[in-house]
C-alpha positions in Angstrom: 6.2 6.3 -22.0 9.4 6.2 -20.2 11.2 3.8 -18.7 13.9 5.4 -16.7 13.2 8.4 -13.4 13.8 11.7 -14.8 16.0 13.4 -12.4 13.7 15.0 -10.2 12.6 11.5 -9.8 15.5 10.4 -8.7 16.6 12.9 -6.1 12.9 12.9 -4.7 13.8 8.9 -4.5 17.7 9.4 -2.6 15.7 12.2 -0.6 13.2 9.6 0.8 16.1 6.8 0.7 18.2 8.8 2.3 15.3 9.8 5.6 14.6 6.1 5.5 18.3 4.3 5.8 19.2 7.1 8.7 16.0 5.3 10.9 15.6 2.0 10.1 17.7 -1.2 10.5 16.5 -4.3 11.3 17.3 -3.5 15.4 15.6 -0.1 14.8 12.8 -1.2 13.1 11.9 -4.1 15.8 11.6 -1.6 18.5 9.7 0.7 16.7 6.9 -1.8 15.3 6.8 -3.4 18.7 5.3 0.1 20.5 2.0 1.1 20.8 2.0 3.4 17.8 3.8 1.2 16.1 6.0 3.8 14.0 8.0 6.4 14.8 6.5 10.0 14.6 10.3 11.4 14.1 10.3 9.4 10.8 6.7 11.0 10.1 8.2 14.8 11.1 10.8 14.1 8.7 8.0 13.3 5.4 6.3 15.8 6.6 9.4 18.5 6.4 10.7 17.3 2.7 7.3 17.4 0.9 6.0 13.7 0.9 2.9 13.6 3.0 1.6 15.8 0.7 3.2 14.3 -2.8 -0.2 13.8 -4.2 -2.1 16.3 -3.9 -3.2 19.4 -5.6 -0.9 22.9 -4.9 -4.0 24.7 -3.6 -4.7 22.6 -1.6 -1.2 22.5 0.7 -0.2 19.8 -1.4 3.0 19.0 -4.2 0.8 18.1 -6.8 2.7 15.2 -8.3 1.6 11.8 -10.0 1.6 8.2 -9.5 4.8 8.5 -11.3 6.2 10.4 -7.9 4.6 8.2 -5.6 6.3 5.1 -7.5 9.9 5.3 -6.8 8.4 6.8 -3.0 6.5 3.6 -2.1 10.2 1.4 -3.3 12.1 3.1 -1.0 9.3 2.6 1.7 9.6 -0.9 0.8 12.7 -1.1 0.4 13.3 0.2 4.3 10.2 -1.8 5.2 9.7 1.3 7.3 6.2 0.7 8.8 4.9 5.3 8.7 1.1 4.8 7.3 2.2 6.7 4.4 -0.3 5.1 2.1 -3.8 3.6 4.5 -3.5 7.3 6.3 -2.7 10.6 4.2 -3.0 8.5 0.5 -5.8 6.6 0.4 -8.2 8.1 2.7 -6.9 11.6 1.7 -7.5 11.2 -2.2 -11.1 9.8 -1.3 -11.6 13.8 0.9 -9.9 15.4 -2.1 -12.5 13.8 -5.1 -15.2 14.2 -3.0 -15.0 17.1 -0.3 -16.3 20.9 -1.1 -13.5 23.3 -1.4 -13.1 24.4 2.6 -13.4 20.7 3.8 -11.0 19.4 1.3 -8.4 22.4 2.0 -8.2 22.1 5.5 -8.1 17.8 5.9 -5.5 18.1 2.8 -3.6 20.6 4.9 -3.8 18.5 8.2 -2.5 15.6 5.8 0.5 17.3 3.9 1.7 18.9 7.5 1.8 15.7 9.6 -0.8 17.1 11.7 -3.5 14.7 11.1 -4.0 11.4 10.5 -7.8 10.0 8.7 -8.1 6.2 7.6 -10.6 4.3 5.2 -13.2 2.6 6.8 -14.5 0.0 4.6 -13.6 -3.6 4.6 -16.6 -5.6 6.8 -16.6 -9.0 8.0 -17.0 -11.7 5.6 -16.0 -9.2 2.6 -14.4 -10.8 -0.3 -12.3 -8.5 -2.7 -13.9 -6.7 -4.6 -16.1 -5.2 -1.5 -19.0 -3.9 -2.3 -21.0 -5.1 0.0 -21.3 -2.3 2.3 -23.9 -3.3 5.0 -23.2 -0.6 7.2 -26.4 2.4 6.8 -26.5 6.1 7.2 -29.9 7.1 8.9 -29.6 10.6 7.9 -27.6 11.6 10.7 -25.5 8.6 11.9 -23.6 5.8 11.3 -24.3 2.1 12.2 -22.8 -1.1 11.4 -18.8 -2.2 11.5 -15.7 -2.1 9.8 -13.7 -5.1 10.4 -10.4 -4.4 8.2 -9.1 -0.7 8.8 -5.6 0.0 7.9 -4.2 2.1 10.4 -7.6 3.0 12.2 -6.2 2.9 15.2 -4.5 5.9 15.1 -6.3 8.2 12.9 -7.9 11.2 14.0 -10.9 11.2 11.4 -12.1 8.1 9.4 -13.5 7.9 6.0 -16.5 5.6 6.0 -18.5 3.9 3.5 -22.1 3.5 4.4 -24.8 2.8 2.4 -27.9 5.3 2.4 -31.8 5.0 2.7 -31.9 4.5 -0.9 -29.0 1.9 -0.8 -26.6 4.3 -2.8 -22.7 4.0 -1.8 -21.9 7.1 0.0 -18.7 8.2 2.3 -19.1 9.8 5.4 -16.4 12.1 7.1 -16.4 10.6 11.6 -14.3 12.4 14.1 -12.7 8.9 15.4 -12.0 9.4 18.4 -16.5 10.7 18.4 -19.9 9.4 20.3 -20.6 6.1 18.7 -17.2 5.1 18.2 -15.2 2.8 19.1 -12.0 0.9 17.8 -10.4 -2.6 19.0 -6.6 -2.2 17.2 -4.5 -5.0 16.7 -1.3 -5.9 14.9 -0.8 -8.0 12.1 2.1 -10.5 11.1 4.2 -7.9 8.9 4.1 -5.8 12.2 1.4 -3.4 10.9 -1.4 -2.0 12.8 -4.7 -1.7 12.2 -8.4 -1.6 14.3 -11.8 -3.6 13.9 -14.3 -0.1 14.3 -17.9 -0.2 15.4 -19.9 2.5 14.8 -23.5 2.9 16.9 -25.5 6.3 15.3 -21.5 7.9 15.0 -22.3 11.3 14.1 -21.7 12.2 10.6 -21.1 14.6 7.5 -21.5 12.9 3.6 -18.8 13.6 0.8 -20.1 15.0 -2.4 -23.2 13.1 -3.4 -24.8 10.9 -5.5 -23.1 6.3 -5.5 -19.4 6.9 -4.9 -18.7 3.9 -6.1 -17.1 4.7 -9.3 -14.2 7.1 -6.8 -13.1 4.1 -4.9 -12.6 2.0 -7.6 -10.7 4.3 -9.1 -8.7 5.0 -5.9 -8.3 1.3 -5.5 -6.7 1.5 -8.7 -4.3 3.3 -7.3 -3.9 1.7 -4.4 -3.2 -1.5 -6.0 -0.2 0.0 -7.9 1.4 1.7 -5.2 1.7 -1.2 -3.5 3.0 -3.0 -6.0 5.6 -0.6 -5.8 6.5 -1.0 -2.7 6.7 -4.5 -3.2 9.4 -4.2 -6.1 11.4 -2.5 -3.3 10.4 -5.0 -0.8 11.8 -7.9 -3.7 15.0 -6.0 -4.8 16.5 -6.1 -1.1 15.4 -8.9 -0.4 17.4 -9.5 -3.8 20.6 -7.7 -3.1 20.3 -9.4 0.5 20.3 -12.5 -0.9 22.9 -12.5 -3.6 25.3 -11.0 -0.6 24.4 -13.7 1.5 25.2 -16.5 -1.3 28.9 -14.1 -1.4 29.8 -14.0 2.1 29.1 -17.4 3.4 31.1 -20.7 3.3 30.7 -24.3 3.0 32.7 -26.5 2.2 35.7 -23.9 2.4 34.1 -22.1 -0.5 31.5 -19.2 -1.2 28.3 -20.6 -1.5 28.3 -18.4 -4.7 30.7 -20.7 -6.5 27.7 -23.5 -6.7 26.1 -23.2 -9.6 22.2 -24.5 -8.6 22.3 -21.8 -6.1 23.5 -19.1 -9.2 20.7 -20.2 -11.4 18.0 -20.0 -8.9 19.4 -16.4 -7.0 19.2 -15.5 -11.3 15.6 -17.1 -11.8 15.0 -14.2 -8.5 15.9 -11.8 -11.3 13.5 -12.9 -13.8 10.5 -12.7 -11.2 11.9 -9.1 -9.8 12.2 -7.7 -13.4 9.0 -9.1 -14.3 6.7 -7.7 -12.0 9.6 -3.9 -12.3 8.1 -3.2 -15.6 4.4 -4.4 -14.7 4.7 -2.0 -12.1 5.7 0.8 -14.4 3.4 -0.2 -17.1 0.6 0.5 -14.4 2.6 3.5 -13.1 2.5 5.4 -16.8 -0.6 4.2 -17.4 -2.3 6.3 -14.6 0.4 9.3 -15.2 -1.8 9.3 -18.6 -5.3 9.0 -17.4 -5.8 5.3 -17.5 -7.3 4.2 -15.0 -8.1 0.5 -16.0 -8.8 -2.1 -13.3 -7.4 -5.1 -15.7 -4.2 -3.1 -15.5 -4.5 -3.1 -11.6 -5.2 -6.8 -12.1 -2.5 -8.0 -14.4 0.6 -6.2 -12.3 -1.2 -7.1 -9.2 -1.2 -11.1 -10.2 2.7 -11.0 -11.8 3.8 -9.1 -8.4 1.9 -11.7 -5.7 3.5 -14.6 -8.0 6.7 -12.9 -8.0 7.1 -11.7 -3.8 6.0 -15.5 -3.2 9.0 -16.7 -5.4 11.8 -14.3 -4.1 10.4 -14.8 -0.6 10.0 -17.9 -0.3 13.8 -19.0 -2.3 15.4 -15.9 -0.2 14.6 -18.0 3.2 15.3 -20.9 1.6 18.8 -20.0 0.8 19.8 -17.9 4.2 19.2 -21.6 5.8 17.7 -21.3 9.3 18.7 -17.4 10.3 16.4 -16.5 6.9 13.5 -17.4 9.6 14.3 -15.5 12.3 12.8 -12.0 14.0 16.7 -10.8 14.6 17.3 -11.1 10.9 15.7 -8.7 7.6 14.9 -11.3 5.5 11.7 -12.9 7.5 10.1 -9.5 7.8 10.3 -8.9 3.6 9.1 -12.3 3.3 5.9 -11.3 5.3 5.6 -8.0 3.9 5.1 -9.6 0.6 2.4 -12.3 1.9 0.8 -9.0 3.5 0.7 -7.0 0.0 -0.1 -10.4 -2.0 -3.4 -10.2 0.1 -4.9 -6.7 0.4 -7.1 -6.4 -2.1 -6.9 -9.3 -3.6 -4.9 -12.2 -3.8 -3.4 -13.8 -7.1 -6.5 -16.3 -7.2 -8.5 -13.3 -7.2 -7.1 -11.2 -9.9 -6.6 -14.3 -11.8 -10.2 -14.7 -11.9 -11.0 -11.1 -13.0 -8.8 -11.9 -15.7 -10.6 -14.7 -16.6 -13.9 -13.2 -17.0 -12.9 -10.4 -19.0 -11.1 -12.5 -21.8 -13.9 -12.5 -23.8 -14.3 -8.8 -24.1 -11.0 -8.7 -26.2 -11.1 -9.3 -30.4 -9.7 -12.4 -31.4 -6.1 -11.7 -33.6 -5.5 -12.8 -37.1 -2.9 -13.1 -39.0 -3.0 -12.4 -42.6 
């Protein structure tokens, strides 16, 4: 298990950092997220040109053939820049579902389009009233078309093609490809508090093509574990940027004629933020290493997500507290980091949900005895 990035991974991280740093400061970020699309096509094309969009897909399908150990630093830089491009939601998650279920010709066509940036997908899975873990799928497939409503579809407003979970006549969950602009599909887009985009999508006999055979619950679960790890890596990047911003503010902001960093109580609180960051960062590395070794374990994912939620909440609250009133303004970056950390903390289960899963699994472990 490697705790440091390899030379190639450092180059990958620095390249993504450079692309995002050239584009985004807080003013540009607000302007881009206020557009109808909500993200930049120029940045998207730049990510495609350097191979980021095809990063996790097999080379035979037009990707780069990288693994989770390369995805993590990329997500960290996306988090540090709070970049709004839907890399995870419109490429990685639905792309991996396709890659693991579709026939060779379909897979190559779709993955090729994702890698070049010419095609956007979205995974339509969550339904109204559903709670994580989400397998209360009520959308149905009658042999020709889909009928049902997916209420929380990240990047569903801009997707060209949808990967939809639905039950067939036997009650088995399958994955289906649907033209997002086709007949029987209606979308209502919305903006989330962290300035991302999503949609509620209603299917009324929408023509669909099944991906693979058999129950897809296992594939969905495996991709969800990788998604959890990617979100936690993004959160670590956002936490690190928030802490850096806060410590710089303490050094530069003066009160009673001296920098705030001279007040011992504030430096102790900043040190506690650093501890929270390192806890989340270490567990993020743990999750990435487990995936790189082929261990797709939902318990590991819950451990990491629980600490990420706790660390994100702590660092977010302290960042705003130590910035004072300016920390709450839309014109200052720290509030946007806190909003994104809050959204990540509620995506695919919040802290309480993951704590409940971990508590329920305690009986599965053997007692450690000494002597």
